[in-house]
mmCIF file of the N, C-alpha and C atoms, coordinates in Angstrom:
data_MODEL
# 
_entry.id   MODEL 
# 
loop_
_atom_site.group_PDB 
_atom_site.id 
_atom_site.type_symbol 
_atom_site.label_atom_id 
_atom_site.label_alt_id 
_atom_site.label_comp_id 
_atom_site.label_asym_id 
_atom_site.label_entity_id 
_atom_site.label_seq_id 
_atom_site.pdbx_PDB_ins_code 
_atom_site.Cartn_x 
_atom_site.Cartn_y 
_atom_site.Cartn_z 
_atom_site.occupancy 
_atom_site.B_iso_or_equiv 
_atom_site.pdbx_formal_charge 
_atom_site.auth_seq_id 
_atom_site.auth_comp_id 
_atom_site.auth_asym_id 
_atom_site.auth_atom_id 
_atom_site.pdbx_PDB_model_num 
ATOM 1   N N  . MET A 1 1  ? 216.791 205.127 -10.346 1.00 0.00 ? 1  MET A N  1 
ATOM 2   C CA . MET A 1 1  ? 217.462 203.921 -9.898  1.00 0.00 ? 1  MET A CA 1 
ATOM 3   C C  . MET A 1 1  ? 217.710 203.000 -11.088 1.00 0.00 ? 1  MET A C  1 
ATOM 4   N N  . ARG A 1 2  ? 218.849 202.390 -11.084 1.00 0.00 ? 2  ARG A N  1 
ATOM 5   C CA . ARG A 1 2  ? 219.208 201.420 -12.119 1.00 0.00 ? 2  ARG A CA 1 
ATOM 6   C C  . ARG A 1 2  ? 219.518 200.095 -11.435 1.00 0.00 ? 2  ARG A C  1 
ATOM 7   N N  . THR A 1 3  ? 219.057 199.003 -12.017 1.00 0.00 ? 3  THR A N  1 
ATOM 8   C CA . THR A 1 3  ? 219.369 197.688 -11.476 1.00 0.00 ? 3  THR A CA 1 
ATOM 9   C C  . THR A 1 3  ? 220.257 196.940 -12.455 1.00 0.00 ? 3  THR A C  1 
ATOM 10  N N  . MET A 1 4  ? 221.084 196.066 -11.899 1.00 0.00 ? 4  MET A N  1 
ATOM 11  C CA . MET A 1 4  ? 222.001 195.276 -12.707 1.00 0.00 ? 4  MET A CA 1 
ATOM 12  C C  . MET A 1 4  ? 222.147 193.908 -12.042 1.00 0.00 ? 4  MET A C  1 
ATOM 13  N N  . GLN A 1 5  ? 222.284 192.874 -12.857 1.00 0.00 ? 5  GLN A N  1 
ATOM 14  C CA . GLN A 1 5  ? 222.407 191.526 -12.336 1.00 0.00 ? 5  GLN A CA 1 
ATOM 15  C C  . GLN A 1 5  ? 223.843 191.014 -12.504 1.00 0.00 ? 5  GLN A C  1 
ATOM 16  N N  . PHE A 1 6  ? 224.302 190.294 -11.482 1.00 0.00 ? 6  PHE A N  1 
ATOM 17  C CA . PHE A 1 6  ? 225.649 189.735 -11.450 1.00 0.00 ? 6  PHE A CA 1 
ATOM 18  C C  . PHE A 1 6  ? 225.550 188.238 -11.187 1.00 0.00 ? 6  PHE A C  1 
ATOM 19  N N  . LYS A 1 7  ? 226.466 187.457 -11.741 1.00 0.00 ? 7  LYS A N  1 
ATOM 20  C CA . LYS A 1 7  ? 226.496 186.012 -11.505 1.00 0.00 ? 7  LYS A CA 1 
ATOM 21  C C  . LYS A 1 7  ? 227.516 185.716 -10.416 1.00 0.00 ? 7  LYS A C  1 
ATOM 22  N N  . MET A 1 8  ? 227.074 184.927 -9.423  1.00 0.00 ? 8  MET A N  1 
ATOM 23  C CA . MET A 1 8  ? 227.913 184.567 -8.289  1.00 0.00 ? 8  MET A CA 1 
ATOM 24  C C  . MET A 1 8  ? 228.038 183.047 -8.265  1.00 0.00 ? 8  MET A C  1 
ATOM 25  N N  . GLU A 1 9  ? 229.223 182.526 -8.070  1.00 0.00 ? 9  GLU A N  1 
ATOM 26  C CA . GLU A 1 9  ? 229.456 181.082 -8.119  1.00 0.00 ? 9  GLU A CA 1 
ATOM 27  C C  . GLU A 1 9  ? 229.128 180.360 -6.813  1.00 0.00 ? 9  GLU A C  1 
ATOM 28  N N  . ARG A 1 10 ? 229.346 181.002 -5.678  1.00 0.00 ? 10 ARG A N  1 
ATOM 29  C CA . ARG A 1 10 ? 229.122 180.346 -4.381  1.00 0.00 ? 10 ARG A CA 1 
ATOM 30  C C  . ARG A 1 10 ? 228.122 181.149 -3.558  1.00 0.00 ? 10 ARG A C  1 
ATOM 31  N N  . PRO A 1 11 ? 227.299 180.463 -2.756  1.00 0.00 ? 11 PRO A N  1 
ATOM 32  C CA . PRO A 1 11 ? 226.322 181.183 -1.917  1.00 0.00 ? 11 PRO A CA 1 
ATOM 33  C C  . PRO A 1 11 ? 227.005 181.864 -0.735  1.00 0.00 ? 11 PRO A C  1 
ATOM 34  N N  . GLY A 1 12 ? 226.313 182.832 -0.159  1.00 0.00 ? 12 GLY A N  1 
ATOM 35  C CA . GLY A 1 12 ? 226.772 183.459 1.070   1.00 0.00 ? 12 GLY A CA 1 
ATOM 36  C C  . GLY A 1 12 ? 227.828 184.531 0.916   1.00 0.00 ? 12 GLY A C  1 
ATOM 37  N N  . GLN A 1 13 ? 228.144 184.936 -0.297  1.00 0.00 ? 13 GLN A N  1 
ATOM 38  C CA . GLN A 1 13 ? 229.176 185.955 -0.501  1.00 0.00 ? 13 GLN A CA 1 
ATOM 39  C C  . GLN A 1 13 ? 228.657 187.359 -0.188  1.00 0.00 ? 13 GLN A C  1 
ATOM 40  N N  . VAL A 1 14 ? 227.379 187.603 -0.482  1.00 0.00 ? 14 VAL A N  1 
ATOM 41  C CA . VAL A 1 14 ? 226.739 188.884 -0.187  1.00 0.00 ? 14 VAL A CA 1 
ATOM 42  C C  . VAL A 1 14 ? 225.345 188.604 0.353   1.00 0.00 ? 14 VAL A C  1 
ATOM 43  N N  . GLU A 1 15 ? 224.765 189.595 1.042   1.00 0.00 ? 15 GLU A N  1 
ATOM 44  C CA . GLU A 1 15 ? 223.432 189.469 1.607   1.00 0.00 ? 15 GLU A CA 1 
ATOM 45  C C  . GLU A 1 15 ? 222.566 190.627 1.136   1.00 0.00 ? 15 GLU A C  1 
ATOM 46  N N  . VAL A 1 16 ? 221.260 190.408 1.098   1.00 0.00 ? 16 VAL A N  1 
ATOM 47  C CA . VAL A 1 16 ? 220.315 191.459 0.726   1.00 0.00 ? 16 VAL A CA 1 
ATOM 48  C C  . VAL A 1 16 ? 220.465 192.619 1.697   1.00 0.00 ? 16 VAL A C  1 
ATOM 49  N N  . GLY A 1 17 ? 220.512 193.833 1.164   1.00 0.00 ? 17 GLY A N  1 
ATOM 50  C CA . GLY A 1 17 ? 220.672 195.041 1.967   1.00 0.00 ? 17 GLY A CA 1 
ATOM 51  C C  . GLY A 1 17 ? 222.113 195.497 2.108   1.00 0.00 ? 17 GLY A C  1 
ATOM 52  N N  . GLN A 1 18 ? 223.053 194.669 1.746   1.00 0.00 ? 18 GLN A N  1 
ATOM 53  C CA . GLN A 1 18 ? 224.474 194.998 1.868   1.00 0.00 ? 18 GLN A CA 1 
ATOM 54  C C  . GLN A 1 18 ? 224.881 196.007 0.795   1.00 0.00 ? 18 GLN A C  1 
ATOM 55  N N  . MET A 1 19 ? 225.721 196.965 1.172   1.00 0.00 ? 19 MET A N  1 
ATOM 56  C CA . MET A 1 19 ? 226.301 197.902 0.213   1.00 0.00 ? 19 MET A CA 1 
ATOM 57  C C  . MET A 1 19 ? 227.575 197.265 -0.333  1.00 0.00 ? 19 MET A C  1 
ATOM 58  N N  . VAL A 1 20 ? 227.755 197.317 -1.656  1.00 0.00 ? 20 VAL A N  1 
ATOM 59  C CA . VAL A 1 20 ? 228.905 196.686 -2.294  1.00 0.00 ? 20 VAL A CA 1 
ATOM 60  C C  . VAL A 1 20 ? 229.650 197.687 -3.166  1.00 0.00 ? 20 VAL A C  1 
ATOM 61  N N  . ASP A 1 21 ? 230.952 197.463 -3.323  1.00 0.00 ? 21 ASP A N  1 
ATOM 62  C CA . ASP A 1 21 ? 231.798 198.263 -4.211  1.00 0.00 ? 21 ASP A CA 1 
ATOM 63  C C  . ASP A 1 21 ? 231.881 197.548 -5.554  1.00 0.00 ? 21 ASP A C  1 
ATOM 64  N N  . ILE A 1 22 ? 231.873 198.327 -6.618  1.00 0.00 ? 22 ILE A N  1 
ATOM 65  C CA . ILE A 1 22 ? 231.891 197.802 -7.976  1.00 0.00 ? 22 ILE A CA 1 
ATOM 66  C C  . ILE A 1 22 ? 233.130 198.327 -8.697  1.00 0.00 ? 22 ILE A C  1 
ATOM 67  N N  . THR A 1 23 ? 233.822 197.443 -9.420  1.00 0.00 ? 23 THR A N  1 
ATOM 68  C CA . THR A 1 23 ? 234.908 197.888 -10.286 1.00 0.00 ? 23 THR A CA 1 
ATOM 69  C C  . THR A 1 23 ? 234.519 197.625 -11.733 1.00 0.00 ? 23 THR A C  1 
ATOM 70  N N  . GLU A 1 24 ? 235.088 198.417 -12.627 1.00 0.00 ? 24 GLU A N  1 
ATOM 71  C CA . GLU A 1 24 ? 234.778 198.315 -14.056 1.00 0.00 ? 24 GLU A CA 1 
ATOM 72  C C  . GLU A 1 24 ? 235.963 197.711 -14.799 1.00 0.00 ? 24 GLU A C  1 
ATOM 73  N N  . GLY A 1 25 ? 235.667 196.776 -15.676 1.00 0.00 ? 25 GLY A N  1 
ATOM 74  C CA . GLY A 1 25 ? 236.675 196.206 -16.560 1.00 0.00 ? 25 GLY A CA 1 
ATOM 75  C C  . GLY A 1 25 ? 236.356 196.597 -17.994 1.00 0.00 ? 25 GLY A C  1 
ATOM 76  N N  . LYS A 1 26 ? 237.375 196.744 -18.810 1.00 0.00 ? 26 LYS A N  1 
ATOM 77  C CA . LYS A 1 26 ? 237.165 197.181 -20.188 1.00 0.00 ? 26 LYS A CA 1 
ATOM 78  C C  . LYS A 1 26 ? 237.624 196.105 -21.162 1.00 0.00 ? 26 LYS A C  1 
ATOM 79  N N  . LEU A 1 27 ? 236.746 195.803 -22.102 1.00 0.00 ? 27 LEU A N  1 
ATOM 80  C CA . LEU A 1 27 ? 237.056 194.929 -23.226 1.00 0.00 ? 27 LEU A CA 1 
ATOM 81  C C  . LEU A 1 27 ? 237.165 195.805 -24.464 1.00 0.00 ? 27 LEU A C  1 
ATOM 82  N N  . PRO A 1 28 ? 237.593 195.295 -25.592 1.00 0.00 ? 28 PRO A N  1 
ATOM 83  C CA . PRO A 1 28 ? 237.740 196.146 -26.777 1.00 0.00 ? 28 PRO A CA 1 
ATOM 84  C C  . PRO A 1 28 ? 236.470 196.919 -27.177 1.00 0.00 ? 28 PRO A C  1 
ATOM 85  N N  . SER A 1 29 ? 235.301 196.310 -27.013 1.00 0.00 ? 29 SER A N  1 
ATOM 86  C CA . SER A 1 29 ? 234.089 197.021 -27.436 1.00 0.00 ? 29 SER A CA 1 
ATOM 87  C C  . SER A 1 29 ? 233.004 197.039 -26.371 1.00 0.00 ? 29 SER A C  1 
ATOM 88  N N  . SER A 1 30 ? 233.348 196.698 -25.118 1.00 0.00 ? 30 SER A N  1 
ATOM 89  C CA . SER A 1 30 ? 232.332 196.698 -24.070 1.00 0.00 ? 30 SER A CA 1 
ATOM 90  C C  . SER A 1 30 ? 232.975 196.811 -22.688 1.00 0.00 ? 30 SER A C  1 
ATOM 91  N N  . PHE A 1 31 ? 232.108 196.880 -21.676 1.00 0.00 ? 31 PHE A N  1 
ATOM 92  C CA . PHE A 1 31 ? 232.535 196.986 -20.289 1.00 0.00 ? 31 PHE A CA 1 
ATOM 93  C C  . PHE A 1 31 ? 231.878 195.862 -19.490 1.00 0.00 ? 31 PHE A C  1 
ATOM 94  N N  . TYR A 1 32 ? 232.511 195.448 -18.400 1.00 0.00 ? 32 TYR A N  1 
ATOM 95  C CA . TYR A 1 32 ? 231.908 194.498 -17.467 1.00 0.00 ? 32 TYR A CA 1 
ATOM 96  C C  . TYR A 1 32 ? 232.207 194.986 -16.055 1.00 0.00 ? 32 TYR A C  1 
ATOM 97  N N  . TYR A 1 33 ? 231.424 194.499 -15.087 1.00 0.00 ? 33 TYR A N  1 
ATOM 98  C CA . TYR A 1 33 ? 231.528 194.996 -13.714 1.00 0.00 ? 33 TYR A CA 1 
ATOM 99  C C  . TYR A 1 33 ? 231.663 193.836 -12.743 1.00 0.00 ? 33 TYR A C  1 
ATOM 100 N N  . THR A 1 34 ? 232.419 194.066 -11.681 1.00 0.00 ? 34 THR A N  1 
ATOM 101 C CA . THR A 1 34 ? 232.694 193.045 -10.680 1.00 0.00 ? 34 THR A CA 1 
ATOM 102 C C  . THR A 1 34 ? 232.349 193.585 -9.306  1.00 0.00 ? 34 THR A C  1 
ATOM 103 N N  . ILE A 1 35 ? 231.625 192.788 -8.520  1.00 0.00 ? 35 ILE A N  1 
ATOM 104 C CA . ILE A 1 35 ? 231.408 193.122 -7.112  1.00 0.00 ? 35 ILE A CA 1 
ATOM 105 C C  . ILE A 1 35 ? 232.674 192.698 -6.391  1.00 0.00 ? 35 ILE A C  1 
ATOM 106 N N  . GLU A 1 36 ? 233.308 193.639 -5.723  1.00 0.00 ? 36 GLU A N  1 
ATOM 107 C CA . GLU A 1 36 ? 234.579 193.368 -5.041  1.00 0.00 ? 36 GLU A CA 1 
ATOM 108 C C  . GLU A 1 36 ? 234.341 192.837 -3.639  1.00 0.00 ? 36 GLU A C  1 
ATOM 109 N N  . PRO A 1 37 ? 235.209 191.966 -3.170  1.00 0.00 ? 37 PRO A N  1 
ATOM 110 C CA . PRO A 1 37 ? 236.434 191.453 -3.763  1.00 0.00 ? 37 PRO A CA 1 
ATOM 111 C C  . PRO A 1 37 ? 236.174 190.209 -4.623  1.00 0.00 ? 37 PRO A C  1 
ATOM 112 N N  . ALA A 1 38 ? 235.948 190.389 -5.882  1.00 0.00 ? 38 ALA A N  1 
ATOM 113 C CA . ALA A 1 38 ? 235.736 189.327 -6.882  1.00 0.00 ? 38 ALA A CA 1 
ATOM 114 C C  . ALA A 1 38 ? 234.670 188.325 -6.450  1.00 0.00 ? 38 ALA A C  1 
ATOM 115 N N  . VAL A 1 39 ? 233.531 188.841 -6.007  1.00 0.00 ? 39 VAL A N  1 
ATOM 116 C CA . VAL A 1 39 ? 232.432 188.016 -5.521  1.00 0.00 ? 39 VAL A CA 1 
ATOM 117 C C  . VAL A 1 39 ? 231.525 187.582 -6.665  1.00 0.00 ? 39 VAL A C  1 
ATOM 118 N N  . ALA A 1 40 ? 231.202 188.521 -7.558  1.00 0.00 ? 40 ALA A N  1 
ATOM 119 C CA . ALA A 1 40 ? 230.273 188.250 -8.658  1.00 0.00 ? 40 ALA A CA 1 
ATOM 120 C C  . ALA A 1 40 ? 230.609 189.148 -9.840  1.00 0.00 ? 40 ALA A C  1 
ATOM 121 N N  . MET A 1 41 ? 230.231 188.702 -11.042 1.00 0.00 ? 41 MET A N  1 
ATOM 122 C CA . MET A 1 41 ? 230.558 189.450 -12.257 1.00 0.00 ? 41 MET A CA 1 
ATOM 123 C C  . MET A 1 41 ? 229.307 189.648 -13.111 1.00 0.00 ? 41 MET A C  1 
ATOM 124 N N  . SER A 1 42 ? 229.247 190.803 -13.751 1.00 0.00 ? 42 SER A N  1 
ATOM 125 C CA . SER A 1 42 ? 228.125 191.112 -14.643 1.00 0.00 ? 42 SER A CA 1 
ATOM 126 C C  . SER A 1 42 ? 228.382 190.560 -16.036 1.00 0.00 ? 42 SER A C  1 
ATOM 127 N N  . GLY A 1 43 ? 227.389 190.704 -16.870 1.00 0.00 ? 43 GLY A N  1 
ATOM 128 C CA . GLY A 1 43 ? 227.575 190.436 -18.285 1.00 0.00 ? 43 GLY A CA 1 
ATOM 129 C C  . GLY A 1 43 ? 228.286 191.622 -18.916 1.00 0.00 ? 43 GLY A C  1 
ATOM 130 N N  . ASN A 1 44 ? 228.384 191.656 -20.227 1.00 0.00 ? 44 ASN A N  1 
ATOM 131 C CA . ASN A 1 44 ? 229.042 192.755 -20.933 1.00 0.00 ? 44 ASN A CA 1 
ATOM 132 C C  . ASN A 1 44 ? 228.025 193.822 -21.309 1.00 0.00 ? 44 ASN A C  1 
ATOM 133 N N  . TYR A 1 45 ? 228.449 195.081 -21.224 1.00 0.00 ? 45 TYR A N  1 
ATOM 134 C CA . TYR A 1 45 ? 227.597 196.226 -21.535 1.00 0.00 ? 45 TYR A CA 1 
ATOM 135 C C  . TYR A 1 45 ? 228.279 197.120 -22.551 1.00 0.00 ? 45 TYR A C  1 
ATOM 136 N N  . ARG A 1 46 ? 227.512 197.659 -23.484 1.00 0.00 ? 46 ARG A N  1 
ATOM 137 C CA . ARG A 1 46 ? 228.044 198.595 -24.479 1.00 0.00 ? 46 ARG A CA 1 
ATOM 138 C C  . ARG A 1 46 ? 228.323 199.950 -23.832 1.00 0.00 ? 46 ARG A C  1 
ATOM 139 N N  . LEU A 1 47 ? 229.015 200.803 -24.549 1.00 0.00 ? 47 LEU A N  1 
ATOM 140 C CA . LEU A 1 47 ? 229.379 202.132 -24.052 1.00 0.00 ? 47 LEU A CA 1 
ATOM 141 C C  . LEU A 1 47 ? 228.148 202.915 -23.609 1.00 0.00 ? 47 LEU A C  1 
ATOM 142 N N  . ALA A 1 48 ? 227.072 202.853 -24.361 1.00 0.00 ? 48 ALA A N  1 
ATOM 143 C CA . ALA A 1 48 ? 225.853 203.601 -24.025 1.00 0.00 ? 48 ALA A CA 1 
ATOM 144 C C  . ALA A 1 48 ? 225.208 203.091 -22.738 1.00 0.00 ? 48 ALA A C  1 
ATOM 145 N N  . GLU A 1 49 ? 225.532 201.871 -22.314 1.00 0.00 ? 49 GLU A N  1 
ATOM 146 C CA . GLU A 1 49 ? 224.962 201.271 -21.109 1.00 0.00 ? 49 GLU A CA 1 
ATOM 147 C C  . GLU A 1 49 ? 225.922 201.326 -19.926 1.00 0.00 ? 49 GLU A C  1 
ATOM 148 N N  . ARG A 1 50 ? 227.011 202.037 -20.067 1.00 0.00 ? 50 ARG A N  1 
ATOM 149 C CA . ARG A 1 50 ? 228.068 202.075 -19.056 1.00 0.00 ? 50 ARG A CA 1 
ATOM 150 C C  . ARG A 1 50 ? 227.537 202.534 -17.697 1.00 0.00 ? 50 ARG A C  1 
ATOM 151 N N  . LEU A 1 51 ? 227.957 201.873 -16.643 1.00 0.00 ? 51 LEU A N  1 
ATOM 152 C CA . LEU A 1 51 ? 227.561 202.189 -15.272 1.00 0.00 ? 51 LEU A CA 1 
ATOM 153 C C  . LEU A 1 51 ? 228.492 203.256 -14.721 1.00 0.00 ? 51 LEU A C  1 
ATOM 154 N N  . MET A 1 52 ? 227.928 204.332 -14.197 1.00 0.00 ? 52 MET A N  1 
ATOM 155 C CA . MET A 1 52 ? 228.746 205.418 -13.658 1.00 0.00 ? 52 MET A CA 1 
ATOM 156 C C  . MET A 1 52 ? 228.940 205.293 -12.138 1.00 0.00 ? 52 MET A C  1 
ATOM 157 N N  . ALA A 1 53 ? 227.994 204.668 -11.443 1.00 0.00 ? 53 ALA A N  1 
ATOM 158 C CA . ALA A 1 53 ? 228.088 204.509 -9.985  1.00 0.00 ? 53 ALA A CA 1 
ATOM 159 C C  . ALA A 1 53 ? 229.111 203.425 -9.657  1.00 0.00 ? 53 ALA A C  1 
ATOM 160 N N  . ARG A 1 54 ? 229.764 203.548 -8.528  1.00 0.00 ? 54 ARG A N  1 
ATOM 161 C CA . ARG A 1 54 ? 230.736 202.542 -8.106  1.00 0.00 ? 54 ARG A CA 1 
ATOM 162 C C  . ARG A 1 54 ? 230.357 201.894 -6.781  1.00 0.00 ? 54 ARG A C  1 
ATOM 163 N N  . LYS A 1 55 ? 229.196 202.251 -6.256  1.00 0.00 ? 55 LYS A N  1 
ATOM 164 C CA . LYS A 1 55 ? 228.648 201.618 -5.058  1.00 0.00 ? 55 LYS A CA 1 
ATOM 165 C C  . LYS A 1 55 ? 227.194 201.285 -5.329  1.00 0.00 ? 55 LYS A C  1 
ATOM 166 N N  . GLY A 1 56 ? 226.765 200.124 -4.831  1.00 0.00 ? 56 GLY A N  1 
ATOM 167 C CA . GLY A 1 56 ? 225.390 199.706 -5.019  1.00 0.00 ? 56 GLY A CA 1 
ATOM 168 C C  . GLY A 1 56 ? 224.872 198.960 -3.813  1.00 0.00 ? 56 GLY A C  1 
ATOM 169 N N  . LYS A 1 57 ? 223.567 198.708 -3.824  1.00 0.00 ? 57 LYS A N  1 
ATOM 170 C CA . LYS A 1 57 ? 222.914 197.995 -2.733  1.00 0.00 ? 57 LYS A CA 1 
ATOM 171 C C  . LYS A 1 57 ? 222.334 196.698 -3.277  1.00 0.00 ? 57 LYS A C  1 
ATOM 172 N N  . VAL A 1 58 ? 222.623 195.578 -2.611  1.00 0.00 ? 58 VAL A N  1 
ATOM 173 C CA . VAL A 1 58 ? 222.099 194.283 -3.021  1.00 0.00 ? 58 VAL A CA 1 
ATOM 174 C C  . VAL A 1 58 ? 220.608 194.238 -2.684  1.00 0.00 ? 58 VAL A C  1 
ATOM 175 N N  . THR A 1 59 ? 219.783 193.984 -3.703  1.00 0.00 ? 59 THR A N  1 
ATOM 176 C CA . THR A 1 59 ? 218.336 193.927 -3.484  1.00 0.00 ? 59 THR A CA 1 
ATOM 177 C C  . THR A 1 59 ? 217.789 192.505 -3.548  1.00 0.00 ? 59 THR A C  1 
ATOM 178 N N  . ASP A 1 60 ? 218.534 191.569 -4.157  1.00 0.00 ? 60 ASP A N  1 
ATOM 179 C CA . ASP A 1 60 ? 218.052 190.201 -4.272  1.00 0.00 ? 60 ASP A CA 1 
ATOM 180 C C  . ASP A 1 60 ? 219.221 189.260 -4.543  1.00 0.00 ? 60 ASP A C  1 
ATOM 181 N N  . VAL A 1 61 ? 219.156 188.068 -3.953  1.00 0.00 ? 61 VAL A N  1 
ATOM 182 C CA . VAL A 1 61 ? 220.090 186.986 -4.258  1.00 0.00 ? 61 VAL A CA 1 
ATOM 183 C C  . VAL A 1 61 ? 219.227 185.774 -4.584  1.00 0.00 ? 61 VAL A C  1 
ATOM 184 N N  . GLU A 1 62 ? 219.339 185.283 -5.814  1.00 0.00 ? 62 GLU A N  1 
ATOM 185 C CA . GLU A 1 62 ? 218.471 184.210 -6.288  1.00 0.00 ? 62 GLU A CA 1 
ATOM 186 C C  . GLU A 1 62 ? 219.305 182.995 -6.692  1.00 0.00 ? 62 GLU A C  1 
ATOM 187 N N  . GLU A 1 63 ? 218.860 181.821 -6.261  1.00 0.00 ? 63 GLU A N  1 
ATOM 188 C CA . GLU A 1 63 ? 219.514 180.576 -6.662  1.00 0.00 ? 63 GLU A CA 1 
ATOM 189 C C  . GLU A 1 63 ? 218.723 179.958 -7.806  1.00 0.00 ? 63 GLU A C  1 
ATOM 190 N N  . THR A 1 64 ? 219.410 179.644 -8.905  1.00 0.00 ? 64 THR A N  1 
ATOM 191 C CA . THR A 1 64 ? 218.793 179.007 -10.067 1.00 0.00 ? 64 THR A CA 1 
ATOM 192 C C  . THR A 1 64 ? 219.626 177.777 -10.438 1.00 0.00 ? 64 THR A C  1 
ATOM 193 N N  . PRO A 1 65 ? 219.139 176.952 -11.351 1.00 0.00 ? 65 PRO A N  1 
ATOM 194 C CA . PRO A 1 65 ? 219.947 175.813 -11.797 1.00 0.00 ? 65 PRO A CA 1 
ATOM 195 C C  . PRO A 1 65 ? 221.274 176.235 -12.444 1.00 0.00 ? 65 PRO A C  1 
ATOM 196 N N  . ARG A 1 66 ? 221.339 177.469 -12.947 1.00 0.00 ? 66 ARG A N  1 
ATOM 197 C CA . ARG A 1 66 ? 222.563 177.972 -13.584 1.00 0.00 ? 66 ARG A CA 1 
ATOM 198 C C  . ARG A 1 66 ? 223.530 178.613 -12.601 1.00 0.00 ? 66 ARG A C  1 
ATOM 199 N N  . GLY A 1 67 ? 223.131 178.772 -11.343 1.00 0.00 ? 67 GLY A N  1 
ATOM 200 C CA . GLY A 1 67 ? 224.001 179.390 -10.350 1.00 0.00 ? 67 GLY A CA 1 
ATOM 201 C C  . GLY A 1 67 ? 223.255 180.418 -9.533  1.00 0.00 ? 67 GLY A C  1 
ATOM 202 N N  . PHE A 1 68 ? 223.996 181.263 -8.876  1.00 0.00 ? 68 PHE A N  1 
ATOM 203 C CA . PHE A 1 68 ? 223.432 182.303 -8.022  1.00 0.00 ? 68 PHE A CA 1 
ATOM 204 C C  . PHE A 1 68 ? 223.495 183.637 -8.753  1.00 0.00 ? 68 PHE A C  1 
ATOM 205 N N  . PHE A 1 69 ? 222.420 184.407 -8.662  1.00 0.00 ? 69 PHE A N  1 
ATOM 206 C CA . PHE A 1 69 ? 222.367 185.709 -9.315  1.00 0.00 ? 69 PHE A CA 1 
ATOM 207 C C  . PHE A 1 69 ? 222.069 186.779 -8.282  1.00 0.00 ? 69 PHE A C  1 
ATOM 208 N N  . VAL A 1 70 ? 222.874 187.838 -8.301  1.00 0.00 ? 70 VAL A N  1 
ATOM 209 C CA . VAL A 1 70 ? 222.760 188.945 -7.383  1.00 0.00 ? 70 VAL A CA 1 
ATOM 210 C C  . VAL A 1 70 ? 222.220 190.140 -8.159  1.00 0.00 ? 70 VAL A C  1 
ATOM 211 N N  . THR A 1 71 ? 221.167 190.754 -7.639  1.00 0.00 ? 71 THR A N  1 
ATOM 212 C CA . THR A 1 71 ? 220.633 191.969 -8.238  1.00 0.00 ? 71 THR A CA 1 
ATOM 213 C C  . THR A 1 71 ? 221.026 193.140 -7.354  1.00 0.00 ? 71 THR A C  1 
ATOM 214 N N  . CYS A 1 72 ? 221.607 194.165 -7.971  1.00 0.00 ? 72 CYS A N  1 
ATOM 215 C CA . CYS A 1 72 ? 222.030 195.358 -7.250  1.00 0.00 ? 72 CYS A CA 1 
ATOM 216 C C  . CYS A 1 72 ? 221.310 196.578 -7.809  1.00 0.00 ? 72 CYS A C  1 
ATOM 217 N N  . GLU A 1 73 ? 221.116 197.547 -6.954  1.00 0.00 ? 73 GLU A N  1 
ATOM 218 C CA . GLU A 1 73 ? 220.445 198.795 -7.309  1.00 0.00 ? 73 GLU A CA 1 
ATOM 219 C C  . GLU A 1 73 ? 221.461 199.931 -7.175  1.00 0.00 ? 73 GLU A C  1 
ATOM 220 N N  . PHE A 1 74 ? 221.484 200.817 -8.153  1.00 0.00 ? 74 PHE A N  1 
ATOM 221 C CA . PHE A 1 74 ? 222.446 201.915 -8.172  1.00 0.00 ? 74 PHE A CA 1 
ATOM 222 C C  . PHE A 1 74 ? 221.718 203.251 -8.331  1.00 0.00 ? 74 PHE A C  1 
ATOM 223 N N  . ASP A 1 75 ? 222.229 204.291 -7.678  1.00 0.00 ? 75 ASP A N  1 
ATOM 224 C CA . ASP A 1 75 ? 221.695 205.647 -7.847  1.00 0.00 ? 75 ASP A CA 1 
ATOM 225 C C  . ASP A 1 75 ? 222.344 206.246 -9.079  1.00 0.00 ? 75 ASP A C  1 
ATOM 226 N N  . GLU A 1 76 ? 221.612 206.290 -10.167 1.00 0.00 ? 76 GLU A N  1 
ATOM 227 C CA . GLU A 1 76 ? 222.120 206.865 -11.420 1.00 0.00 ? 76 GLU A CA 1 
ATOM 228 C C  . GLU A 1 76 ? 221.074 207.702 -12.065 1.00 0.00 ? 76 GLU A C  1 
# 
């Protein structure tokens, strides 16, 4: 299992236990991932850290002073 954290701007977009679809974006030297439909976005990952799964399960939604963070678990 692999976990990844995403930043979400508004509460209530996803719930713990929900299955989500992930899309991959490419930058010149890294990749980033988005929970669709544009709910939350990951940080940047190098090629060696590239995510191969395109579906994940939300395991945690945390509210912090910096915003909401969604943790997803992937079968990889």
